N, CA, C and O atoms as a CHARMM CRD file, in Angstrom:
* protein
*
  392
    1    1 MET  N    -65.92100 197.36300-209.65600 PROA 1      0.00000
    2    1 MET  CA   -64.62100 197.96000-209.99100 PROA 1      0.00000
    3    1 MET  C    -64.41000 197.93200-211.47800 PROA 1      0.00000
    4    1 MET  O    -64.38300 196.84400-212.05200 PROA 1      0.00000
    5    2 ALA  N    -64.26400 199.01400-212.11700 PROA 2      0.00000
    6    2 ALA  CA   -64.34100 199.00300-213.65800 PROA 2      0.00000
    7    2 ALA  C    -62.81300 199.39200-214.16100 PROA 2      0.00000
    8    2 ALA  O    -62.16800 200.28000-213.60500 PROA 2      0.00000
    9    3 ASP  N    -62.35200 198.68500-215.18800 PROA 3      0.00000
   10    3 ASP  CA   -61.11300 198.90400-215.87500 PROA 3      0.00000
   11    3 ASP  C    -61.51100 199.76700-216.86200 PROA 3      0.00000
   12    3 ASP  O    -62.57800 199.49200-217.40900 PROA 3      0.00000
   13    4 HSD  N    -60.85600 200.84700-217.26500 PROA 4      0.00000
   14    4 HSD  CA   -61.06000 201.73800-218.38800 PROA 4      0.00000
   15    4 HSD  C    -60.19000 201.45300-219.49500 PROA 4      0.00000
   16    4 HSD  O    -59.05100 201.08200-219.21200 PROA 4      0.00000
   17    5 ALA  N    -60.52800 201.56200-220.75200 PROA 5      0.00000
   18    5 ALA  CA   -59.59400 201.46700-222.00700 PROA 5      0.00000
   19    5 ALA  C    -60.11000 202.33300-222.93600 PROA 5      0.00000
   20    5 ALA  O    -61.33200 202.47400-222.98800 PROA 5      0.00000
   21    6 MET  N    -59.22100 203.07700-223.84900 PROA 6      0.00000
   22    6 MET  CA   -59.61700 203.85800-224.95800 PROA 6      0.00000
   23    6 MET  C    -59.94500 203.13200-225.92600 PROA 6      0.00000
   24    6 MET  O    -59.40500 202.04400-226.12700 PROA 6      0.00000
   25    7 THR  N    -60.76600 203.56300-226.58600 PROA 7      0.00000
   26    7 THR  CA   -61.43900 202.92200-228.08800 PROA 7      0.00000
   27    7 THR  C    -61.12200 203.84600-228.94200 PROA 7      0.00000
   28    7 THR  O    -60.81700 204.95200-228.49600 PROA 7      0.00000
   29    8 GLN  N    -61.11900 203.62800-230.27700 PROA 8      0.00000
   30    8 GLN  CA   -61.06500 204.51600-231.54700 PROA 8      0.00000
   31    8 GLN  C    -62.15000 205.56400-231.39300 PROA 8      0.00000
   32    8 GLN  O    -63.32800 205.29000-231.16300 PROA 8      0.00000
   33    9 GLY  N    -61.58900 206.96200-231.55900 PROA 9      0.00000
   34    9 GLY  CA   -62.41900 207.84900-231.47700 PROA 9      0.00000
   35    9 GLY  C    -62.36400 208.61000-230.04200 PROA 9      0.00000
   36    9 GLY  O    -63.06300 209.56900-229.71500 PROA 9      0.00000
   37   10 GLY  N    -61.38000 207.96400-229.26800 PROA 10     0.00000
   38   10 GLY  CA   -61.24200 208.58600-228.01400 PROA 10     0.00000
   39   10 GLY  C    -62.31200 208.44800-226.88400 PROA 10     0.00000
   40   10 GLY  O    -62.28400 209.22700-225.93200 PROA 10     0.00000
   41   11 THR  N    -63.36900 207.34500-226.98900 PROA 11     0.00000
   42   11 THR  CA   -64.30300 207.28800-226.02300 PROA 11     0.00000
   43   11 THR  C    -63.89000 206.16400-225.16100 PROA 11     0.00000
   44   11 THR  O    -63.09800 205.28200-225.49100 PROA 11     0.00000
   45   12 MET  N    -64.53900 206.27900-223.94600 PROA 12     0.00000
   46   12 MET  CA   -63.87100 205.21800-222.92500 PROA 12     0.00000
   47   12 MET  C    -64.75400 203.98000-223.02800 PROA 12     0.00000
   48   12 MET  O    -65.95200 204.17000-223.24000 PROA 12     0.00000
   49   13 LYS  N    -64.31900 202.78600-222.90800 PROA 13     0.00000
   50   13 LYS  CA   -65.03400 201.46500-223.06900 PROA 13     0.00000
   51   13 LYS  C    -64.82600 200.92900-221.48100 PROA 13     0.00000
   52   13 LYS  O    -63.70600 200.96800-220.97200 PROA 13     0.00000
   53   14 ARG  N    -65.93700 200.45400-220.78200 PROA 14     0.00000
   54   14 ARG  CA   -65.70200 199.85800-219.46400 PROA 14     0.00000
   55   14 ARG  C    -65.85600 198.42600-219.78100 PROA 14     0.00000
   56   14 ARG  O    -66.62000 197.90900-220.59700 PROA 14     0.00000
   57   15 GLN  N    -64.83500 197.77100-218.84200 PROA 15     0.00000
   58   15 GLN  CA   -64.70900 196.34000-218.92500 PROA 15     0.00000
   59   15 GLN  C    -64.91400 196.02300-217.47100 PROA 15     0.00000
   60   15 GLN  O    -64.01300 196.35300-216.70000 PROA 15     0.00000
   61   16 TYR  N    -65.96900 195.43300-217.00200 PROA 16     0.00000
   62   16 TYR  CA   -66.21400 195.15400-215.61300 PROA 16     0.00000
   63   16 TYR  C    -65.57600 193.65200-215.11200 PROA 16     0.00000
   64   16 TYR  O    -65.63900 192.58600-215.72400 PROA 16     0.00000
   65   17 ILE  N    -65.04500 193.88300-214.01100 PROA 17     0.00000
   66   17 ILE  CA   -64.27500 192.73800-213.54500 PROA 17     0.00000
   67   17 ILE  C    -65.06000 192.19800-212.35100 PROA 17     0.00000
   68   17 ILE  O    -65.39600 192.98600-211.46700 PROA 17     0.00000
   69   18 SER  N    -65.35100 190.99900-212.27500 PROA 18     0.00000
   70   18 SER  CA   -66.16800 190.16800-211.13000 PROA 18     0.00000
   71   18 SER  C    -65.68100 190.54000-209.82400 PROA 18     0.00000
   72   18 SER  O    -64.55100 191.02500-209.76500 PROA 18     0.00000
   73   19 ALA  N    -66.36300 190.38900-208.75300 PROA 19     0.00000
   74   19 ALA  CA   -65.78900 190.77200-207.18800 PROA 19     0.00000
   75   19 ALA  C    -64.93800 189.45000-206.98500 PROA 19     0.00000
   76   19 ALA  O    -63.94400 189.59100-206.27200 PROA 19     0.00000
   77   20 GLU  N    -65.19400 188.10000-207.53800 PROA 20     0.00000
   78   20 GLU  CA   -64.47800 187.08500-207.31100 PROA 20     0.00000
   79   20 GLU  C    -62.97300 187.15900-207.88400 PROA 20     0.00000
   80   20 GLU  O    -61.97500 186.77000-207.27800 PROA 20     0.00000
   81   21 GLU  N    -63.00400 187.70900-209.11800 PROA 21     0.00000
   82   21 GLU  CA   -61.80900 187.93200-209.86400 PROA 21     0.00000
   83   21 GLU  C    -60.76100 189.05900-209.20800 PROA 21     0.00000
   84   21 GLU  O    -59.53300 188.98600-209.18300 PROA 21     0.00000
   85   22 SER  N    -61.67500 190.19700-208.64900 PROA 22     0.00000
   86   22 SER  CA   -60.85100 191.10000-207.91600 PROA 22     0.00000
   87   22 SER  C    -60.23000 190.58800-206.77300 PROA 22     0.00000
   88   22 SER  O    -59.06800 190.92700-206.55000 PROA 22     0.00000
   89   23 LEU  N    -60.89900 189.71100-205.89300 PROA 23     0.00000
   90   23 LEU  CA   -60.46600 189.16900-204.88700 PROA 23     0.00000
   91   23 LEU  C    -59.39500 188.19400-205.01300 PROA 23     0.00000
   92   23 LEU  O    -58.42600 188.29200-204.26100 PROA 23     0.00000
   93   24 ARG  N    -59.45700 187.28400-205.85800 PROA 24     0.00000
   94   24 ARG  CA   -58.12900 186.35800-206.33800 PROA 24     0.00000
   95   24 ARG  C    -57.10700 187.45800-206.58500 PROA 24     0.00000
   96   24 ARG  O    -56.17800 187.39500-205.78000 PROA 24     0.00000
   97   25 LYS  N    -57.01900 188.37700-207.40500 PROA 25     0.00000
   98   25 LYS  CA   -55.99200 189.46900-207.67700 PROA 25     0.00000
   99   25 LYS  C    -55.48600 190.04900-206.24200 PROA 25     0.00000
  100   25 LYS  O    -54.31100 190.15600-205.89100 PROA 25     0.00000
  101   26 TRP  N    -56.49000 190.35200-205.59400 PROA 26     0.00000
  102   26 TRP  CA   -55.87100 191.26300-204.16000 PROA 26     0.00000
  103   26 TRP  C    -55.43000 190.18500-203.27700 PROA 26     0.00000
  104   26 TRP  O    -54.45300 190.53500-202.61600 PROA 26     0.00000
  105   27 ARG  N    -55.84800 188.90800-203.02700 PROA 27     0.00000
  106   27 ARG  CA   -55.20000 188.09600-202.25000 PROA 27     0.00000
  107   27 ARG  C    -53.75800 187.81900-202.68700 PROA 27     0.00000
  108   27 ARG  O    -53.03000 187.24000-201.88000 PROA 27     0.00000
  109   28 LYS  N    -53.31400 188.14500-203.78100 PROA 28     0.00000
  110   28 LYS  CA   -51.85500 187.78400-204.06100 PROA 28     0.00000
  111   28 LYS  C    -50.85400 188.88500-203.66500 PROA 28     0.00000
  112   28 LYS  O    -49.62800 188.87500-203.77500 PROA 28     0.00000
  113   29 ASP  N    -51.74600 189.92500-203.13500 PROA 29     0.00000
  114   29 ASP  CA   -50.77500 191.22900-202.81400 PROA 29     0.00000
  115   29 ASP  C    -50.63100 191.18500-201.37100 PROA 29     0.00000
  116   29 ASP  O    -51.61400 191.38900-200.65700 PROA 29     0.00000
  117   30 PRO  N    -49.37600 190.91100-200.83400 PROA 30     0.00000
  118   30 PRO  CA   -49.04500 190.88300-199.30600 PROA 30     0.00000
  119   30 PRO  C    -49.81800 192.16000-198.42700 PROA 30     0.00000
  120   30 PRO  O    -50.41200 192.00000-197.36100 PROA 30     0.00000
  121   31 THR  N    -49.68900 193.16400-198.99200 PROA 31     0.00000
  122   31 THR  CA   -50.26800 194.40400-198.34900 PROA 31     0.00000
  123   31 THR  C    -51.50400 194.18900-198.11900 PROA 31     0.00000
  124   31 THR  O    -51.89100 194.35200-196.96200 PROA 31     0.00000
  125   32 TYR  N    -52.46200 193.76700-199.15000 PROA 32     0.00000
  126   32 TYR  CA   -53.68900 193.77700-199.06000 PROA 32     0.00000
  127   32 TYR  C    -53.99700 192.50600-198.07400 PROA 32     0.00000
  128   32 TYR  O    -54.95200 192.61400-197.30500 PROA 32     0.00000
  129   33 VAL  N    -53.38600 191.56500-198.07200 PROA 33     0.00000
  130   33 VAL  CA   -53.69700 190.35300-197.14900 PROA 33     0.00000
  131   33 VAL  C    -53.38700 190.84200-195.82900 PROA 33     0.00000
  132   33 VAL  O    -54.22300 190.50000-194.99300 PROA 33     0.00000
  133   34 ALA  N    -52.39100 191.57300-195.37300 PROA 34     0.00000
  134   34 ALA  CA   -51.96100 192.09100-194.29600 PROA 34     0.00000
  135   34 ALA  C    -52.99200 192.89600-193.63500 PROA 34     0.00000
  136   34 ALA  O    -53.39500 192.71800-192.48500 PROA 34     0.00000
  137   35 ALA  N    -53.41000 193.84800-194.50600 PROA 35     0.00000
  138   35 ALA  CA   -54.46000 194.85500-194.27400 PROA 35     0.00000
  139   35 ALA  C    -56.04300 194.15200-193.90600 PROA 35     0.00000
  140   35 ALA  O    -56.86800 194.57600-193.09700 PROA 35     0.00000
  141   36 PHE  N    -56.11000 193.26900-194.55600 PROA 36     0.00000
  142   36 PHE  CA   -57.46200 192.42600-194.66100 PROA 36     0.00000
  143   36 PHE  C    -57.32400 191.70300-193.10300 PROA 36     0.00000
  144   36 PHE  O    -58.15600 191.84200-192.20600 PROA 36     0.00000
  145   37 ASP  N    -56.40200 191.11400-193.03900 PROA 37     0.00000
  146   37 ASP  CA   -56.03300 190.26100-191.62600 PROA 37     0.00000
  147   37 ASP  C    -56.14000 191.26500-190.47400 PROA 37     0.00000
  148   37 ASP  O    -56.83300 190.99000-189.49500 PROA 37     0.00000
  149   38 ALA  N    -55.60700 192.18700-190.54600 PROA 38     0.00000
  150   38 ALA  CA   -55.80700 193.26800-189.50700 PROA 38     0.00000
  151   38 ALA  C    -56.97600 193.73600-189.14400 PROA 38     0.00000
  152   38 ALA  O    -57.15600 194.35100-188.09300 PROA 38     0.00000
  153   39 LEU  N    -57.93900 193.45800-190.06400 PROA 39     0.00000
  154   39 LEU  CA   -59.44700 193.91200-189.74400 PROA 39     0.00000
  155   39 LEU  C    -60.42200 192.53300-189.26800 PROA 39     0.00000
  156   39 LEU  O    -61.64700 192.59800-189.17100 PROA 39     0.00000
  157   40 GLU  N    -59.75300 191.51000-189.04700 PROA 40     0.00000
  158   40 GLU  CA   -60.37700 190.33800-188.60600 PROA 40     0.00000
  159   40 GLU  C    -61.19100 190.46700-187.32700 PROA 40     0.00000
  160   40 GLU  O    -62.30700 189.94700-187.35000 PROA 40     0.00000
  161   41 ASP  N    -60.80500 191.07500-186.23100 PROA 41     0.00000
  162   41 ASP  CA   -61.55200 191.50900-184.98800 PROA 41     0.00000
  163   41 ASP  C    -62.65700 192.23300-185.44700 PROA 41     0.00000
  164   41 ASP  O    -63.77400 191.81300-185.14300 PROA 41     0.00000
  165   42 GLU  N    -62.55500 193.18400-186.08500 PROA 42     0.00000
  166   42 GLU  CA   -63.56100 194.29000-186.47400 PROA 42     0.00000
  167   42 GLU  C    -64.83200 193.27300-187.10200 PROA 42     0.00000
  168   42 GLU  O    -65.98300 193.30000-186.66600 PROA 42     0.00000
  169   43 PHE  N    -64.38200 192.43000-188.15600 PROA 43     0.00000
  170   43 PHE  CA   -65.07500 191.65600-188.84000 PROA 43     0.00000
  171   43 PHE  C    -65.97700 190.66700-188.07100 PROA 43     0.00000
  172   43 PHE  O    -67.14100 190.37000-188.33800 PROA 43     0.00000
  173   44 ALA  N    -65.23300 190.23400-187.10200 PROA 44     0.00000
  174   44 ALA  CA   -65.88700 188.95400-186.14400 PROA 44     0.00000
  175   44 ALA  C    -67.04200 189.61600-185.20800 PROA 44     0.00000
  176   44 ALA  O    -68.13200 189.08800-184.98600 PROA 44     0.00000
  177   45 VAL  N    -66.58800 190.91900-184.68000 PROA 45     0.00000
  178   45 VAL  CA   -67.42600 191.79400-183.71600 PROA 45     0.00000
  179   45 VAL  C    -68.79600 191.82900-184.74900 PROA 45     0.00000
  180   45 VAL  O    -69.81900 191.22900-184.42000 PROA 45     0.00000
  181   46 ALA  N    -68.71500 192.52500-185.91200 PROA 46     0.00000
  182   46 ALA  CA   -69.81400 192.99400-186.57500 PROA 46     0.00000
  183   46 ALA  C    -70.62800 191.61000-186.97800 PROA 46     0.00000
  184   46 ALA  O    -71.84100 191.53600-186.78400 PROA 46     0.00000
  185   47 SER  N    -70.01000 190.71800-187.44800 PROA 47     0.00000
  186   47 SER  CA   -70.53300 189.38700-187.77300 PROA 47     0.00000
  187   47 SER  C    -71.43300 188.85500-186.51400 PROA 47     0.00000
  188   47 SER  O    -72.56500 188.39900-186.68100 PROA 47     0.00000
  189   48 ALA  N    -70.84800 188.95700-185.32700 PROA 48     0.00000
  190   48 ALA  CA   -71.52300 188.41800-184.03400 PROA 48     0.00000
  191   48 ALA  C    -72.75000 189.30100-183.87300 PROA 48     0.00000
  192   48 ALA  O    -73.80800 188.74900-183.57100 PROA 48     0.00000
  193   49 LEU  N    -72.71500 190.56600-184.03700 PROA 49     0.00000
  194   49 LEU  CA   -73.85800 191.52900-183.80400 PROA 49     0.00000
  195   49 LEU  C    -75.03300 191.17700-184.72300 PROA 49     0.00000
  196   49 LEU  O    -76.18800 190.99100-184.34000 PROA 49     0.00000
  197   50 ILE  N    -74.58900 191.11200-185.98600 PROA 50     0.00000
  198   50 ILE  CA   -75.71200 190.85800-187.11200 PROA 50     0.00000
  199   50 ILE  C    -76.29000 189.44300-186.68900 PROA 50     0.00000
  200   50 ILE  O    -77.50500 189.26900-186.59500 PROA 50     0.00000
  201   51 LYS  N    -75.41600 188.49500-186.45200 PROA 51     0.00000
  202   51 LYS  CA   -75.99600 187.15400-185.94700 PROA 51     0.00000
  203   51 LYS  C    -76.93000 187.27300-184.75100 PROA 51     0.00000
  204   51 LYS  O    -77.90100 186.51700-184.72200 PROA 51     0.00000
  205   52 ALA  N    -76.76900 188.00600-183.91700 PROA 52     0.00000
  206   52 ALA  CA   -77.31200 188.09400-182.62300 PROA 52     0.00000
  207   52 ALA  C    -78.60100 188.85000-182.80400 PROA 52     0.00000
  208   52 ALA  O    -79.56600 188.50100-182.12500 PROA 52     0.00000
  209   53 ARG  N    -78.72200 189.91600-183.70400 PROA 53     0.00000
  210   53 ARG  CA   -79.93400 190.52600-184.28100 PROA 53     0.00000
  211   53 ARG  C    -80.79800 189.70000-185.22100 PROA 53     0.00000
  212   53 ARG  O    -81.98300 190.02300-185.29800 PROA 53     0.00000
  213   54 GLY  N    -80.42100 188.81700-185.84600 PROA 54     0.00000
  214   54 GLY  CA   -80.99700 188.04900-186.82100 PROA 54     0.00000
  215   54 GLY  C    -81.65000 186.76000-186.05700 PROA 54     0.00000
  216   54 GLY  O    -82.71700 186.28500-186.44500 PROA 54     0.00000
  217   55 ASP  N    -80.96700 186.25500-184.99900 PROA 55     0.00000
  218   55 ASP  CA   -81.38200 185.30800-183.88600 PROA 55     0.00000
  219   55 ASP  C    -82.69800 185.70300-183.30400 PROA 55     0.00000
  220   55 ASP  O    -83.67900 184.97700-183.14600 PROA 55     0.00000
  221   56 ALA  N    -82.54400 187.18300-182.96000 PROA 56     0.00000
  222   56 ALA  CA   -83.59300 187.46400-182.24100 PROA 56     0.00000
  223   56 ALA  C    -84.66900 188.16700-182.97200 PROA 56     0.00000
  224   56 ALA  O    -85.49700 188.90000-182.43200 PROA 56     0.00000
  225   57 ALA  N    -84.60600 187.90000-184.21700 PROA 57     0.00000
  226   57 ALA  CA   -85.54900 188.28100-185.28800 PROA 57     0.00000
  227   57 ALA  C    -86.07200 189.77500-185.21200 PROA 57     0.00000
  228   57 ALA  O    -87.25900 190.08000-185.32800 PROA 57     0.00000
  229   58 MET  N    -84.98000 190.71300-184.99200 PROA 58     0.00000
  230   58 MET  CA   -85.19100 192.07100-184.72500 PROA 58     0.00000
  231   58 MET  C    -84.73400 192.92800-185.91500 PROA 58     0.00000
  232   58 MET  O    -83.91200 192.47600-186.71300 PROA 58     0.00000
  233   59 THR  N    -85.20500 194.04400-186.03400 PROA 59     0.00000
  234   59 THR  CA   -84.78900 195.02800-187.23300 PROA 59     0.00000
  235   59 THR  C    -83.42800 195.91600-186.35000 PROA 59     0.00000
  236   59 THR  O    -83.21300 195.74600-185.15000 PROA 59     0.00000
  237   60 GLN  N    -82.75100 196.70500-187.09400 PROA 60     0.00000
  238   60 GLN  CA   -81.73100 197.66800-186.35800 PROA 60     0.00000
  239   60 GLN  C    -82.78800 198.70700-185.74300 PROA 60     0.00000
  240   60 GLN  O    -82.41800 199.32500-184.74500 PROA 60     0.00000
  241   61 GLU  N    -83.72600 198.88700-186.11600 PROA 61     0.00000
  242   61 GLU  CA   -84.54900 200.03900-185.52200 PROA 61     0.00000
  243   61 GLU  C    -84.82700 199.56000-184.18100 PROA 61     0.00000
  244   61 GLU  O    -84.56400 200.26700-183.20800 PROA 61     0.00000
  245   62 GLN  N    -85.43500 198.19500-184.04500 PROA 62     0.00000
  246   62 GLN  CA   -85.97500 197.71700-182.81900 PROA 62     0.00000
  247   62 GLN  C    -84.63400 197.71400-181.65600 PROA 62     0.00000
  248   62 GLN  O    -84.59200 198.16900-180.51300 PROA 62     0.00000
  249   63 VAL  N    -83.72600 197.09400-182.37200 PROA 63     0.00000
  250   63 VAL  CA   -82.47500 197.15900-181.44300 PROA 63     0.00000
  251   63 VAL  C    -81.80100 198.19300-180.77500 PROA 63     0.00000
  252   63 VAL  O    -81.19000 198.20000-179.70700 PROA 63     0.00000
  253   64 ALA  N    -82.08000 199.26400-181.80100 PROA 64     0.00000
  254   64 ALA  CA   -81.47500 200.63700-181.39700 PROA 64     0.00000
  255   64 ALA  C    -82.52200 201.10500-180.27700 PROA 64     0.00000
  256   64 ALA  O    -82.13400 201.59600-179.21700 PROA 64     0.00000
  257   65 ARG  N    -83.69200 200.94400-180.54300 PROA 65     0.00000
  258   65 ARG  CA   -84.68200 201.53000-179.50300 PROA 65     0.00000
  259   65 ARG  C    -84.54000 200.90800-178.20300 PROA 65     0.00000
  260   65 ARG  O    -84.69000 201.57100-177.17700 PROA 65     0.00000
  261   66 ALA  N    -84.21800 199.48800-178.18200 PROA 66     0.00000
  262   66 ALA  CA   -83.98000 198.90800-176.76800 PROA 66     0.00000
  263   66 ALA  C    -82.63700 199.24900-176.15800 PROA 66     0.00000
  264   66 ALA  O    -82.41000 199.09700-174.95800 PROA 66     0.00000
  265   67 MET  N    -81.63400 199.78000-177.14500 PROA 67     0.00000
  266   67 MET  CA   -80.34600 200.09500-176.54400 PROA 67     0.00000
  267   67 MET  C    -80.33900 201.47700-176.02900 PROA 67     0.00000
  268   67 MET  O    -79.47100 201.86000-175.24400 PROA 67     0.00000
  269   68 GLY  N    -81.32200 202.25500-176.47000 PROA 68     0.00000
  270   68 GLY  CA   -81.50400 203.70600-176.05800 PROA 68     0.00000
  271   68 GLY  C    -80.62600 204.57900-177.25300 PROA 68     0.00000
  272   68 GLY  O    -80.15600 205.67400-176.94600 PROA 68     0.00000
  273   69 THR  N    -80.46600 204.10800-178.42300 PROA 69     0.00000
  274   69 THR  CA   -79.67700 204.94200-179.41000 PROA 69     0.00000
  275   69 THR  C    -80.61300 204.88000-180.76300 PROA 69     0.00000
  276   69 THR  O    -81.81000 204.59200-180.75900 PROA 69     0.00000
  277   70 THR  N    -79.81800 205.21100-181.92800 PROA 70     0.00000
  278   70 THR  CA   -80.34100 205.13000-182.95400 PROA 70     0.00000
  279   70 THR  C    -80.13600 204.19200-183.99200 PROA 70     0.00000
  280   70 THR  O    -79.12200 203.52400-183.79000 PROA 70     0.00000
  281   71 GLN  N    -80.69500 203.92700-184.95700 PROA 71     0.00000
  282   71 GLN  CA   -80.60400 203.03600-186.04700 PROA 71     0.00000
  283   71 GLN  C    -79.37600 202.98700-186.62200 PROA 71     0.00000
  284   71 GLN  O    -78.77900 201.95900-186.94300 PROA 71     0.00000
  285   72 THR  N    -78.90400 204.40900-186.78600 PROA 72     0.00000
  286   72 THR  CA   -77.58900 204.98000-187.65700 PROA 72     0.00000
  287   72 THR  C    -76.62500 204.32700-186.79300 PROA 72     0.00000
  288   72 THR  O    -75.66000 203.85300-187.39100 PROA 72     0.00000
  289   73 VAL  N    -76.65000 204.16800-185.38000 PROA 73     0.00000
  290   73 VAL  CA   -75.44400 203.87600-184.69200 PROA 73     0.00000
  291   73 VAL  C    -75.24600 202.05600-184.71700 PROA 73     0.00000
  292   73 VAL  O    -74.17000 201.47100-184.59400 PROA 73     0.00000
  293   74 VAL  N    -76.49600 201.46300-184.89500 PROA 74     0.00000
  294   74 VAL  CA   -76.51000 200.12600-184.99000 PROA 74     0.00000
  295   74 VAL  C    -76.16600 199.91500-186.26600 PROA 74     0.00000
  296   74 VAL  O    -75.61300 198.82300-186.39500 PROA 74     0.00000
  297   75 ALA  N    -76.27200 200.52500-187.27000 PROA 75     0.00000
  298   75 ALA  CA   -75.85300 200.22300-188.56100 PROA 75     0.00000
  299   75 ALA  C    -74.32700 200.32200-188.58900 PROA 75     0.00000
  300   75 ALA  O    -73.67800 199.41900-189.11600 PROA 75     0.00000
  301   76 ARG  N    -73.77500 201.30600-188.08400 PROA 76     0.00000
  302   76 ARG  CA   -72.38900 201.53000-188.03200 PROA 76     0.00000
  303   76 ARG  C    -71.57700 200.38900-187.23400 PROA 76     0.00000
  304   76 ARG  O    -70.54600 199.81900-187.59200 PROA 76     0.00000
  305   77 LEU  N    -72.29600 200.22000-186.10200 PROA 77     0.00000
  306   77 LEU  CA   -71.71600 198.81900-185.16400 PROA 77     0.00000
  307   77 LEU  C    -71.71800 197.50700-186.17100 PROA 77     0.00000
  308   77 LEU  O    -70.74600 196.75400-186.22100 PROA 77     0.00000
  309   78 GLU  N    -72.91300 197.30900-186.97000 PROA 78     0.00000
  310   78 GLU  CA   -72.76100 196.25500-187.84100 PROA 78     0.00000
  311   78 GLU  C    -71.82800 196.33000-188.92900 PROA 78     0.00000
  312   78 GLU  O    -71.35900 195.31100-189.43600 PROA 78     0.00000
  313   79 GLY  N    -71.54300 197.46100-189.30400 PROA 79     0.00000
  314   79 GLY  CA   -70.60000 197.66300-190.48100 PROA 79     0.00000
  315   79 GLY  C    -69.25800 197.34400-190.10300 PROA 79     0.00000
  316   79 GLY  O    -68.40900 197.14400-190.97200 PROA 79     0.00000
  317   80 GLY  N    -68.99500 197.27900-188.90300 PROA 80     0.00000
  318   80 GLY  CA   -67.39400 196.91200-188.73500 PROA 80     0.00000
  319   80 GLY  C    -66.41300 197.81200-188.81100 PROA 80     0.00000
  320   80 GLY  O    -65.24100 197.47900-188.63700 PROA 80     0.00000
  321   81 LYS  N    -66.78600 199.08800-189.08500 PROA 81     0.00000
  322   81 LYS  CA   -65.89400 200.13200-189.21800 PROA 81     0.00000
  323   81 LYS  C    -64.94300 200.56400-188.00400 PROA 81     0.00000
  324   81 LYS  O    -63.82000 201.06700-188.03400 PROA 81     0.00000
  325   82 THR  N    -65.90600 200.13900-186.73200 PROA 82     0.00000
  326   82 THR  CA   -65.40800 200.83400-185.58500 PROA 82     0.00000
  327   82 THR  C    -65.50300 199.69400-184.67300 PROA 82     0.00000
  328   82 THR  O    -66.37000 198.84300-184.87200 PROA 82     0.00000
  329   83 MET  N    -64.54700 199.58200-183.51900 PROA 83     0.00000
  330   83 MET  CA   -64.85500 198.55900-182.44700 PROA 83     0.00000
  331   83 MET  C    -65.56600 199.33200-181.29500 PROA 83     0.00000
  332   83 MET  O    -65.21200 200.34600-180.69300 PROA 83     0.00000
  333   84 PRO  N    -66.70000 198.53200-181.16500 PROA 84     0.00000
  334   84 PRO  CA   -67.60200 199.24500-180.03900 PROA 84     0.00000
  335   84 PRO  C    -66.93100 198.99500-178.51500 PROA 84     0.00000
  336   84 PRO  O    -66.16800 198.06400-178.25600 PROA 84     0.00000
  337   85 SER  N    -67.34000 199.93700-177.64200 PROA 85     0.00000
  338   85 SER  CA   -66.60000 200.00000-176.46200 PROA 85     0.00000
  339   85 SER  C    -67.45500 198.75300-175.66500 PROA 85     0.00000
  340   85 SER  O    -68.49600 198.30200-176.14400 PROA 85     0.00000
  341   86 THR  N    -66.95900 198.33500-174.57700 PROA 86     0.00000
  342   86 THR  CA   -67.50400 197.40600-173.88500 PROA 86     0.00000
  343   86 THR  C    -68.89400 197.79000-173.26600 PROA 86     0.00000
  344   86 THR  O    -69.68400 196.85300-173.15600 PROA 86     0.00000
  345   87 ARG  N    -69.27900 198.92800-172.87700 PROA 87     0.00000
  346   87 ARG  CA   -70.47100 199.43500-172.51600 PROA 87     0.00000
  347   87 ARG  C    -71.44600 199.30000-173.69500 PROA 87     0.00000
  348   87 ARG  O    -72.52900 198.73700-173.53600 PROA 87     0.00000
  349   88 THR  N    -71.10000 199.77200-174.78000 PROA 88     0.00000
  350   88 THR  CA   -71.81000 199.44700-176.12100 PROA 88     0.00000
  351   88 THR  C    -72.20900 198.03400-176.30100 PROA 88     0.00000
  352   88 THR  O    -73.36900 197.78500-176.63000 PROA 88     0.00000
  353   89 LEU  N    -71.48700 197.24100-176.14500 PROA 89     0.00000
  354   89 LEU  CA   -71.84300 196.00700-176.46300 PROA 89     0.00000
  355   89 LEU  C    -72.58100 195.55600-175.16900 PROA 89     0.00000
  356   89 LEU  O    -73.46500 194.74400-175.44400 PROA 89     0.00000
  357   90 GLU  N    -72.49800 195.79700-174.03000 PROA 90     0.00000
  358   90 GLU  CA   -73.51700 195.49000-173.03600 PROA 90     0.00000
  359   90 GLU  C    -74.82600 195.94500-173.13800 PROA 90     0.00000
  360   90 GLU  O    -75.74700 195.25500-172.70300 PROA 90     0.00000
  361   91 ARG  N    -75.09100 197.42400-173.85500 PROA 91     0.00000
  362   91 ARG  CA   -76.16900 197.71600-174.23200 PROA 91     0.00000
  363   91 ARG  C    -76.68100 197.12200-175.26200 PROA 91     0.00000
  364   91 ARG  O    -77.90900 197.07400-175.33900 PROA 91     0.00000
  365   92 ASN  N    -75.90700 196.55800-176.24600 PROA 92     0.00000
  366   92 ASN  CA   -76.37000 195.93000-177.36600 PROA 92     0.00000
  367   92 ASN  C    -77.01900 194.54400-177.12700 PROA 92     0.00000
  368   92 ASN  O    -78.00400 194.13000-177.73900 PROA 92     0.00000
  369   93 ASP  N    -76.29100 193.82600-176.08300 PROA 93     0.00000
  370   93 ASP  CA   -76.58400 192.56600-175.31500 PROA 93     0.00000
  371   93 ASP  C    -78.22700 192.85300-174.59300 PROA 93     0.00000
  372   93 ASP  O    -79.15800 192.05000-174.66600 PROA 93     0.00000
  373   94 GLU  N    -78.25800 193.81600-174.10100 PROA 94     0.00000
  374   94 GLU  CA   -79.59900 194.25500-173.47700 PROA 94     0.00000
  375   94 GLU  C    -80.47300 194.42900-174.46000 PROA 94     0.00000
  376   94 GLU  O    -81.55900 193.88600-174.25400 PROA 94     0.00000
  377   95 GLY  N    -80.34500 195.09300-175.61000 PROA 95     0.00000
  378   95 GLY  CA   -81.32500 195.31700-176.58500 PROA 95     0.00000
  379   95 GLY  C    -81.98300 194.11600-177.11800 PROA 95     0.00000
  380   95 GLY  O    -83.00200 194.20600-177.80300 PROA 95     0.00000
  381   96 TYR  N    -81.37700 192.88300-176.79500 PROA 96     0.00000
  382   96 TYR  CA   -81.97300 191.58300-177.44900 PROA 96     0.00000
  383   96 TYR  C    -82.70300 190.98100-176.38100 PROA 96     0.00000
  384   96 TYR  O    -83.39700 190.00900-176.68000 PROA 96     0.00000
  385   97 SER  N    -82.68300 191.40900-175.06300 PROA 97     0.00000
  386   97 SER  CA   -83.55900 190.68600-173.98000 PROA 97     0.00000
  387   97 SER  C    -84.56400 191.48300-173.29300 PROA 97     0.00000
  388   97 SER  O    -84.54300 191.74000-172.08900 PROA 97     0.00000
  389   98 PHE  N    -85.47500 191.87200-174.15900 PROA 98     0.00000
  390   98 PHE  CA   -86.41200 192.60900-173.44900 PROA 98     0.00000
  391   98 PHE  C    -87.72200 191.98500-173.63700 PROA 98     0.00000
  392   98 PHE  O    -88.71800 192.46700-173.09700 PROA 98     0.00000
């Protein structure tokens, strides 16, 4: 995340802020904290899927093939942006046991 400030001559100078510094600032904002906490379930599922794949020493492509889907779908599941259906989770579990 960059913070922009004008310098003499009208050019922009970028000041970079570390992720840790940004997180400290955001954690003070109740709206951010509420939104972050609301995503806890999605992060937990994504984390569990990534761990299971790692424990099985498989690539996303290998899991996708075993599930009968594409690597893109596996990446989306592991990204935590959507909650997978029970059937998808069952297929994912089957993907690790061949």
